[in-house]
N, C-alpha and C positions, 0 to 999 in steps of 0.2 A: 401512663400508661393505657392502654384500651383496656374497655371492660368487655366481656362477654356478652352476646345478646341475650337479655333475660327470656324474652319470648321464643327462644330456642330449647329452651329444656324439657317442654311438653315434647318435641320431637324426639330427643332423645330417651326420653321414657318411653316413648310410644315404640321404638326399635328395640328397646332392652327388653318391654313386656312382650313384644310379637315374637321376639327370639326366644324368650325364656316359656313361652308356651311350644312354639316350634326347635326345642332342644337338640333333635336330632337333625337338624339342618346341616349340609355339609357345606363347608365353609374355607375358602384358603385365602383371602384377602379382606381387608375392609380400608376406605379412604375417609377423611374428616374433608369436606371440601367445602369452602366460601367461596362467594361471588360478591365482588363489589364494583360499583361504579362511581368514579370522582368527576366531579366537573374541572375543568383546567382555567376557565374564566376568559381564555380568548385562542385564537387559531396560533397567534405566536406561541403561548405557554403550550400550547399541544404539540406544536413541533418542537420545542424546546425538548420535551419529555423525550420524544422520538429518538431526536437526532442525539442525545446524552445517551439514550440505552442503546442505538445502533448507529454508531458514528458513519458519517456517508462518505466521508473523502475519497474510500476507495472505490463506490459505486458510481460516485459521480463522474469518475474517469472513464466508465464504462456505459452507462445509462442515460439514455435523455430523458429530459425533465427533471422532475423532481421526486429521487426515491424518496419512500414511507415507508416506517416501520408497520407491518401487516399484522405479525403475532411472534412472540417470543416465548421460548420455555426455556426455564433454569432448572436443573436438578441436584438436589443434594441430598447426601447422607447423613442423617442425624446422628448425634452421639448417644441421646436418648428418646425411647428405648431403642435398645441396639437392634439394627436392621430398619428402621423405619427411615421412610426416605419422604423429601418434602421438594413438592415442585410449584413453580410459580408460572402463571402464564400473564403476559400483558399482550392487550391488543387494543385498536381502538373503542371506543362504546358506540354500538349502536344506537340505544334510544338517547344519550346525553350528547348533546350537541360540544363538540371539541371538549369530548371527553376520554377517561384512558378508564377500562375493563381489566380490573385484575381477577385471576380463578387461581387460589389454592389447593393442594393437595398434599394431607398428610397421610401418607400410606403406610400400612401393616400387613406384612405377611403373616398369615395364622400361626401358631406355635405348631409343633407336631402332636402333641396331648392336648386333647380337651380345647380342642383350635374354636369353637364358638364362647366357649366359657372364658377363654384368654380373651379372645377380639373383644367380648363384653365388657372385660374388666379394663381392657385399655380406653373403649370408650368413653366407660365411665370416671377412668383417672384422667385423660387427656381432653376431654369436652372443650372445659373453659380455656384452659390452658393454649388449647388448638388455636380457638378463637383468637386470644389475646396475642400468640406469637403470630397469626396471619396476619393481624391489623398491623403489627409491629414493622413486619416486614414491608406491606405494603406504605403504610407511613414514611418508612426512611428511604423506600425507592423515588417516592413522589417529592420529599425533603431534597434528597442526593440531588434527581435531576433537574429540580430547579435552582441548585447553585451554582453561581458561577464558577465557569472553567478553571 
């Protein structure tokens, strides 16, 4: 399993410290976001991932040329904590030649009472696990997309 990025803990502490000082700030939601770029090694591998995530059979019947995945977003409601949502966006990587870009968002609506305090509690409790979960999802997609059909 992936380990959380130890260099990111000071960022969490900064956010918590800022909102401790700004305790009356109205908040309605919070998202834990991670951005990852992966090299696929070749144009063939790169296309294989896009073809697996977005099969081209139907597109090839109507579009000229070679259709390709430009952006895909998948959304799910998580079981814990209740009401949490998780999004995964997959796109070609701009800075990495034949690379894949993943963007994940673990989204939480603020509790009705003590919304800021509640969200800061979630931030504290979910910080490391959210990073691990995001990495696990991305690793799974990359492995699955590279398996034979």
